[in-house]
C-alpha positions as semicolon CSV with decimal commas, in nm:
position;residue;x (nm);y (nm);z (nm)
1;M;3,693;2,469;6,551
2;P;3,357;2,464;6,328
3;P;3,015;2,441;6,561
4;A;2,879;2,400;6,902
5;A;3,080;2,095;6,986
6;I;3,223;2,100;7,364
7;I;2,984;2,069;7,549
8;Q;3,080;1,818;7,850
9;P;3,064;1,902;8,260
10;A;3,358;1,994;8,475
11;L;3,479;2,309;8,259
12;R;3,465;2,650;8,344
13;S;3,190;2,784;8,536
14;N;2,952;3,018;8,371
15;R;3,031;3,393;8,506
16;S;3,236;3,505;8,207
17;A;2,888;3,494;8,035
18;M;2,737;3,702;8,295
19;V;2,697;4,056;8,077
20;T;2,898;4,356;8,336
21;A;2,722;4,669;8,435
22;A;3,019;4,822;8,224
23;A;2,991;4,615;7,950
24;R;2,619;4,746;7,941
25;T;2,653;5,102;7,907
26;A;2,910;5,016;7,613
27;L;2,687;4,830;7,447
28;K;2,462;4,946;7,187
29;K;2,125;4,848;7,184
30;R;2,172;4,689;6,859
31;D;2,405;4,484;7,039
32;M;2,225;4,336;7,319
33;I;2,260;4,034;7,260
34;K;2,029;3,729;7,381
35;P;2,133;3,416;7,484
36;K;2,013;3,125;7,307
37;Q;1,808;2,877;7,488
38;E;1,761;2,600;7,335
39;R;1,902;2,274;7,293
40;P;2,144;2,237;7,014
41;R;2,099;1,972;6,786
42;G;2,372;1,701;6,658
43;I;2,563;1,665;6,946
44;L;2,693;1,339;6,989
45;N;2,742;1,070;7,263
46;V;2,569;1,277;7,510
47;A;2,203;1,189;7,626
48;A;1,900;1,441;7,596
49;A;1,910;1,557;7,986
50;Q;2,318;1,567;8,001
51;P;2,365;1,936;8,079
52;M;2,562;2,068;7,820
53;G;2,843;2,319;8,038
54;G;3,083;2,536;7,910
55;H;2,875;2,646;7,609
56;W;2,684;2,918;7,534
57;R;2,476;3,070;7,239
58;Y;2,293;3,443;7,118
59;H;2,118;3,521;6,833
60;P;2,239;3,794;6,633
61;S;2,140;4,165;6,635
62;D;1,809;4,223;6,396
63;D;2,043;4,432;6,151
64;L;2,266;4,052;6,076
65;A;2,001;3,807;6,129
66;P;1,934;3,687;5,800
67;F;2,245;3,598;5,763
68;V;2,372;3,519;6,121
69;E;2,235;3,196;6,345
70;H;2,369;3,201;6,640
71;Y;2,749;3,320;6,761
72;W;2,893;3,023;7,029
73;T;3,175;3,046;7,192
74;V;3,305;2,730;7,428
75;E;3,529;2,779;7,770
76;W;3,679;2,441;7,880
77;D;4,013;2,357;8,180
78;L;4,045;1,929;8,200
79;Q;4,264;1,772;8,382
80;Q;4,148;1,516;8,168
81;P;4,124;1,544;7,752
82;L;3,779;1,524;7,609
83;R;3,713;1,354;7,237
84;P;3,331;1,565;7,181
85;E;3,146;1,526;6,842
86;T;2,922;1,672;6,645
87;L;2,714;1,578;6,321
88;P;2,729;1,840;6,002
89;H;2,470;2,123;5,929
90;P;2,499;2,298;5,631
91;S;2,656;2,616;5,767
92;V;2,972;2,770;5,745
93;H;3,190;2,918;6,099
94;I;3,388;3,114;6,136
95;S;3,577;3,009;6,445
96;L;3,851;3,257;6,641
97;E;4,064;3,060;6,851
98;A;4,412;3,189;7,016
99;G;4,683;3,150;6,741
100;R;4,358;2,942;6,470
101;C;4,134;3,156;6,308
102;E;3,985;2,994;6,016
103;V;3,662;2,997;5,781
104;F;3,501;2,713;5,818
105;G;3,350;2,575;5,499
106;V;3,019;2,274;5,534
107;M;3,120;1,966;5,621
108;S;3,028;1,668;5,455
109;R;3,175;1,385;5,798
110;R;3,150;1,515;6,159
111;F;3,328;1,638;6,336
112;T;3,563;1,535;6,607
113;R;3,820;1,697;6,806
114;V;4,086;1,619;7,113
115;L;4,036;1,930;7,382
116;Q;4,320;1,906;7,636
117;G;4,380;2,210;7,922
118;S;4,222;2,550;7,859
119;G;4,038;2,721;7,619
120;R;3,845;2,857;7,451
121;V;3,716;2,976;7,118
122;L;3,452;3,235;6,965
123;G;3,233;3,183;6,670
124;I;3,027;3,276;6,451
125;K;2,783;3,005;6,272
126;F;2,601;3,141;5,925
127;R;2,166;3,042;5,828
128;P;2,211;2,810;5,509
129;G;2,289;3,023;5,284
130;G;2,338;3,321;5,515
131;F;2,760;3,321;5,418
132;R;2,731;3,381;5,049
133;P;2,693;3,782;5,058
134;F;3,017;3,787;5,256
135;V;3,231;3,691;4,956
136;T;3,229;3,663;4,546
137;Q;3,199;3,252;4,452
138;P;2,936;3,057;4,559
139;V;2,897;2,870;4,904
140;A;3,001;2,525;4,759
141;D;3,378;2,584;4,663
142;F;3,377;2,627;5,071
143;T;3,244;2,299;5,114
144;D;3,479;2,082;5,335
145;R;3,764;2,338;5,320
146;R;3,901;2,482;5,598
147;L;4,059;2,831;5,519
148;P;4,248;3,065;5,756
149;L;4,013;3,405;5,829
150;H;4,275;3,623;5,605
151;Q;4,261;3,401;5,249
152;V;3,856;3,449;5,302
153;F;3,880;3,806;5,374
154;G;4,158;4,001;5,304
155;D;4,359;4,236;5,547
156;G;3,947;4,324;5,654
157;A;4,034;4,042;5,870
158;D;4,373;4,129;6,031
159;G;4,332;4,241;6,453
160;L;3,993;4,060;6,461
161;E;4,126;3,754;6,646
162;R;4,308;3,964;6,900
163;Q;3,951;4,250;6,906
164;A;3,814;3,918;6,935
165;L;3,935;3,684;7,221
166;A;4,007;4,021;7,485
167;Q;3,708;4,073;7,600
168;Q;3,600;3,781;7,841
169;D;3,221;3,922;7,795
170;H;3,086;3,696;7,603
171;R;2,880;4,031;7,445
172;A;3,090;4,272;7,418
173;A;3,333;4,017;7,215
174;I;3,001;3,926;7,013
175;A;3,019;4,307;6,954
176;V;3,314;4,334;6,817
177;L;3,193;3,994;6,600
178;E;2,972;4,213;6,474
179;T;3,090;4,545;6,399
180;F;3,336;4,332;6,130
181;L;3,010;4,141;5,975
182;R;2,865;4,487;5,934
183;Q;3,145;4,603;5,747
184;R;3,158;4,426;5,458
185;Q;2,828;4,545;5,408
186;P;2,607;4,238;5,322
187;Q;2,293;4,269;5,137
188;A;2,005;4,030;5,122
189;D;1,841;3,955;4,809
190;P;1,540;3,718;4,816
191;S;1,770;3,414;4,694
192;I;1,904;3,405;5,097
193;A;1,523;3,390;5,180
194;L;1,458;3,133;5,025
195;A;1,722;2,933;5,039
196;G;1,724;2,949;5,410
197;H;1,342;2,890;5,433
198;I;1,397;2,558;5,211
199;A;1,645;2,428;5,446
200;G;1,471;2,547;5,723
201;R;1,172;2,360;5,689
202;I;1,371;2,027;5,610
203;A;1,543;2,066;5,971
204;A;1,216;2,148;6,063
205;D;0,979;1,844;5,894
206;R;1,108;1,475;5,984
207;S;0,822;1,391;5,726
208;I;1,033;1,537;5,456
209;T;1,228;1,297;5,310
210;R;1,253;1,321;4,928
211;V;1,333;1,643;4,690
212;E;1,066;1,591;4,543
213;Q;0,870;1,681;4,831
214;L;1,041;2,069;4,826
215;V;0,953;2,084;4,444
216;G;0,650;2,047;4,492
217;E;0,595;2,282;4,829
218;F;0,770;2,594;4,696
219;G;0,688;2,607;4,286
220;I;1,061;2,549;4,184
221;G;1,252;2,270;3,945
222;M;1,443;2,045;4,045
223;R;1,696;2,188;3,839
224;S;1,718;2,516;3,958
225;L;1,688;2,410;4,401
226;Q;2,047;2,295;4,315
227;R;2,178;2,542;4,179
228;L;2,021;2,769;4,431
229;F;2,179;2,484;4,669
230;S;2,444;2,539;4,551
231;E;2,547;2,817;4,534
232;Y;2,354;2,923;4,834
233;V;2,413;2,642;5,099
234;G;2,720;2,499;4,973
235;V;2,560;2,078;5,038
236;S;2,232;1,927;4,807
237;P;1,881;1,945;4,919
238;K;1,898;1,624;4,938
239;W;2,252;1,557;5,111
240;V;2,066;1,824;5,388
241;I;1,730;1,526;5,384
242;Q;1,958;1,299;5,522
243;R;2,191;1,485;5,753
244;Y;1,873;1,595;5,934
245;R;1,682;1,303;5,904
246;L;2,012;1,129;6,071
247;H;2,004;1,487;6,355
248;E;1,635;1,283;6,393
249;A;1,793;1,017;6,438
250;A;2,095;1,019;6,741
251;A;1,805;1,229;6,876
252;R;1,565;0,960;6,927
253;M;1,826;0,709;7,102
254;A;1,899;0,959;7,309
255;A;1,577;1,050;7,421
256;A;1,529;0,722;7,461
257;T;1,830;0,590;7,616
258;E;1,691;0,889;7,915
259;V;1,406;0,661;7,955
260;A;1,536;0,266;7,928
261;S;1,271;0,216;7,629
262;R;1,280;-0,012;7,372
263;I;1,387;0,109;7,012
264;D;1,246;0,019;6,706
265;W;1,503;-0,017;6,477
266;P;1,226;-0,063;6,103
267;D;0,981;0,213;6,232
268;I;1,243;0,458;6,277
269;A;1,440;0,391;5,946
270;L;1,052;0,419;5,761
271;D;0,940;0,692;5,921
272;L;1,312;0,866;5,805
273;G;1,247;0,799;5,457
274;Y;1,480;0,493;5,465
275;A;1,303;0,150;5,206
276;D;1,465;-0,095;5,409
277;Q;1,647;-0,080;5,757
278;A;1,989;-0,162;5,586
279;H;2,013;0,141;5,448
280;F;1,895;0,297;5,732
281;I;2,221;0,126;5,921
282;R;2,478;0,186;5,665
283;D;2,432;0,575;5,653
284;F;2,422;0,572;6,021
285;R;2,733;0,373;6,079
286;K;2,906;0,644;5,749
287;L;2,850;0,933;5,937
288;V;2,802;0,834;6,299
289;G;3,091;0,586;6,324
290;K;2,868;0,289;6,475
291;S;2,569;0,146;6,402
292;P;2,290;0,267;6,591
293;A;2,319;-0,069;6,855
294;D;2,637;0,032;6,886
295;Y;2,530;0,384;6,969
296;V;2,289;0,388;7,195
297;K;2,427;0,110;7,423
298;A;2,722;0,349;7,412
299;L;2,505;0,611;7,583
300;A;2,321;0,392;7,812
301;K;2,694;0,228;7,954
302;T;2,638;0,456;8,260
303;R;2,273;0,307;8,284
304;P;2,293;-0,046;8,309
305;E;1,861;-0,064;8,285
306;A;1,865;0,033;8,050
307;A;2,197;-0,116;7,912
308;R;2,019;-0,396;7,875
309;S;1,665;-0,248;7,722
310;F;1,829;-0,226;7,448
311;E;2,022;-0,527;7,309
312;T;1,878;-0,564;7,021
313;S;1,879;-0,821;6,626
314;S;2,217;-0,804;6,630
315;K;2,157;-0,635;6,252
316;T;2,163;-0,313;6,385
């Protein structure tokens, strides 16, 4: 399971997220991992203010921060099946759960999984570009692929699942992951930093809607930029722009649903760089599986006043 895909109520309590005094003493100073408080991006079918139980994220230690965006863990104990969905990010993940340890390349489609009963997953989300020092081939070779951990890392991955999942304390489990990463001896280089910086600018600045803007801002040729992203990120800069703009669209819809505010679809399409509303609708439906209006209605169905507010043109 890649990213932080499970965020719903009725999951396990956060008792296991707390660090016991004994575990804190056992961890080295550099391994005192801090929780990541920002709300995740790209979670579908969740209102902007809805609590996200059963899902925790942690910042990496300083020496691994050039490579790792965060560690994540998801735990569930369900009476009814749950089908969470997330939008793709330009990041590679390592995912560990009992009997299934995998490397997930950047996925071009939304991720969906049906959860049943109880379970736990522990994962690493790499920064865009941050996975490249851990492998010998371009990150594009992993795109839209999920591979067994041992196929990517060889015998060095043996025992990682058992050692990490044996730790009930989140930070103790993450310390096992960090030991594994450090043993790979990754080396940062300017290309990693540049790829990550460009991807970060795209994520943070919704006014970036064209690759030409990146060429101008970073003073890099178009072909060089394409090669950089293929080698280090795994997808094209155009793909990253389109995905993050659709992340922005979904976030706006969730926020509008919270306050039962009417959405101006043509304005959103224009603001996100689309030439017309039809292209925006087509791209959104292809990625999310619903038209923008249908997605908003699904979000608002538990709020009758919001659902009435979103009765818009059938064109959306």
